[in-house]
C-alpha positions as YAML, in Angstrom:
chain: A
units: angstrom
residues:
- id: 1
  name: UNK
  ca: [-6.25, -44.66, 16.26]
- id: 2
  name: UNK
  ca: [-3.97, -41.80, 16.97]
- id: 3
  name: UNK
  ca: [-4.95, -39.33, 19.65]
- id: 4
  name: UNK
  ca: [-2.50, -36.69, 18.46]
- id: 5
  name: UNK
  ca: [-4.07, -33.29, 18.06]
- id: 6
  name: UNK
  ca: [-3.68, -31.72, 14.67]
- id: 7
  name: UNK
  ca: [-3.68, -27.97, 14.34]
- id: 8
  name: UNK
  ca: [-6.68, -26.58, 12.48]
- id: 9
  name: UNK
  ca: [-4.85, -23.33, 11.86]
- id: 10
  name: UNK
  ca: [-3.93, -22.77, 8.23]
- id: 11
  name: UNK
  ca: [-0.26, -22.91, 7.36]
- id: 12
  name: UNK
  ca: [1.35, -19.51, 6.90]
- id: 13
  name: UNK
  ca: [1.01, -17.96, 3.47]
- id: 14
  name: UNK
  ca: [4.04, -18.25, 1.20]
- id: 15
  name: UNK
  ca: [4.37, -14.47, 1.08]
- id: 16
  name: UNK
  ca: [4.55, -14.38, 4.91]
- id: 17
  name: UNK
  ca: [7.22, -17.06, 4.92]
- id: 18
  name: UNK
  ca: [9.39, -15.10, 2.51]
- id: 19
  name: UNK
  ca: [9.25, -11.85, 4.49]
- id: 20
  name: UNK
  ca: [12.55, -10.98, 6.09]
- id: 21
  name: UNK
  ca: [11.30, -8.26, 8.42]
- id: 22
  name: UNK
  ca: [8.32, -9.40, 10.45]
- id: 23
  name: UNK
  ca: [7.66, -5.81, 11.55]
- id: 24
  name: UNK
  ca: [6.95, -4.63, 8.01]
- id: 25
  name: UNK
  ca: [4.29, -6.60, 6.16]
- id: 26
  name: UNK
  ca: [3.36, -5.86, 2.57]
- id: 27
  name: UNK
  ca: [0.48, -8.34, 2.74]
- id: 28
  name: UNK
  ca: [-2.96, -6.92, 2.15]
- id: 29
  name: UNK
  ca: [-6.19, -8.83, 2.54]
- id: 30
  name: UNK
  ca: [-7.33, -11.77, 4.63]
- id: 31
  name: UNK
  ca: [-8.36, -14.23, 1.95]
- id: 32
  name: UNK
  ca: [-6.03, -17.09, 1.12]
- id: 33
  name: UNK
  ca: [-5.31, -17.24, -2.58]
- id: 34
  name: UNK
  ca: [-3.96, -20.42, -4.13]
- id: 35
  name: UNK
  ca: [-2.19, -19.93, -7.45]
- id: 36
  name: UNK
  ca: [-1.00, -22.92, -9.46]
- id: 37
  name: UNK
  ca: [1.85, -22.95, -11.96]
- id: 38
  name: UNK
  ca: [2.24, -25.13, -15.04]
- id: 39
  name: UNK
  ca: [4.20, -27.66, -12.98]
- id: 40
  name: UNK
  ca: [1.27, -28.00, -10.55]
- id: 41
  name: UNK
  ca: [3.12, -26.29, -7.70]
- id: 42
  name: UNK
  ca: [0.77, -24.33, -5.44]
- id: 43
  name: UNK
  ca: [1.53, -20.96, -3.90]
- id: 44
  name: UNK
  ca: [-0.63, -19.72, -1.02]
- id: 45
  name: UNK
  ca: [-0.63, -15.94, -0.97]
- id: 46
  name: UNK
  ca: [-2.47, -12.88, 0.26]
- id: 47
  name: UNK
  ca: [-4.53, -10.98, -2.37]
- id: 48
  name: UNK
  ca: [-1.87, -8.27, -2.83]
- id: 49
  name: UNK
  ca: [0.98, -10.67, -3.54]
- id: 50
  name: UNK
  ca: [-1.28, -12.92, -5.62]
- id: 51
  name: UNK
  ca: [-2.29, -9.94, -7.79]
- id: 52
  name: UNK
  ca: [1.34, -8.97, -8.35]
- id: 53
  name: UNK
  ca: [2.31, -12.50, -9.38]
- id: 54
  name: UNK
  ca: [-0.82, -13.12, -11.44]
- id: 55
  name: UNK
  ca: [-0.30, -9.91, -13.42]
- id: 56
  name: UNK
  ca: [3.35, -10.69, -14.17]
- id: 57
  name: UNK
  ca: [3.15, -14.44, -14.85]
- id: 58
  name: UNK
  ca: [0.49, -15.41, -17.40]
- id: 59
  name: UNK
  ca: [1.00, -19.13, -16.70]
- id: 60
  name: UNK
  ca: [-0.46, -18.92, -13.19]
- id: 61
  name: UNK
  ca: [-4.08, -19.86, -12.62]
- id: 62
  name: UNK
  ca: [-6.38, -19.80, -9.62]
- id: 63
  name: UNK
  ca: [-6.85, -23.12, -7.88]
- id: 64
  name: UNK
  ca: [-10.34, -24.42, -7.14]
- id: 65
  name: UNK
  ca: [-9.25, -24.09, -3.50]
- id: 66
  name: UNK
  ca: [-9.50, -20.30, -3.87]
- id: 67
  name: UNK
  ca: [-12.91, -19.00, -2.87]
- id: 68
  name: UNK
  ca: [-14.72, -16.56, -5.20]
- id: 69
  name: UNK
  ca: [-14.30, -13.82, -2.60]
- id: 70
  name: UNK
  ca: [-10.56, -14.33, -2.76]
- id: 71
  name: UNK
  ca: [-10.50, -14.02, -6.54]
- id: 72
  name: UNK
  ca: [-12.54, -10.82, -6.22]
- id: 73
  name: UNK
  ca: [-9.99, -9.48, -3.74]
- id: 74
  name: UNK
  ca: [-7.17, -10.21, -6.20]
- id: 75
  name: UNK
  ca: [-9.05, -8.42, -8.99]
- id: 76
  name: UNK
  ca: [-9.54, -5.38, -6.74]
- id: 77
  name: UNK
  ca: [-5.83, -5.36, -5.95]
- id: 78
  name: UNK
  ca: [-4.88, -5.81, -9.60]
- id: 79
  name: UNK
  ca: [-7.27, -3.34, -11.21]
- id: 80
  name: UNK
  ca: [-8.15, -0.90, -8.48]
- id: 81
  name: UNK
  ca: [-10.94, -0.53, -5.98]
- id: 82
  name: UNK
  ca: [-13.26, 1.47, -8.28]
- id: 83
  name: UNK
  ca: [-15.39, -0.87, -10.30]
- id: 84
  name: UNK
  ca: [-18.70, 0.73, -9.34]
- id: 85
  name: UNK
  ca: [-21.46, 2.15, -11.49]
- id: 86
  name: UNK
  ca: [-20.74, 5.16, -13.62]
...
């Protein structure tokens, strides 16, 4: 058996990897959202970036790896924070 220690820390989100300026982050939200394209490729994103992609690409779907709280966070980002009783 191997005694190598594996990191339990999640890999960085795809939106964090694509950021050029580490000082300025457009990410919003802590949940990890996993969107899947038609080709099966997964993208791990913050709720803000996931909402932007999900709204502009109708072929993306939420992976079962995304928790319900994460999907709720994407919906809040996509459609506003209102959503209360009237």
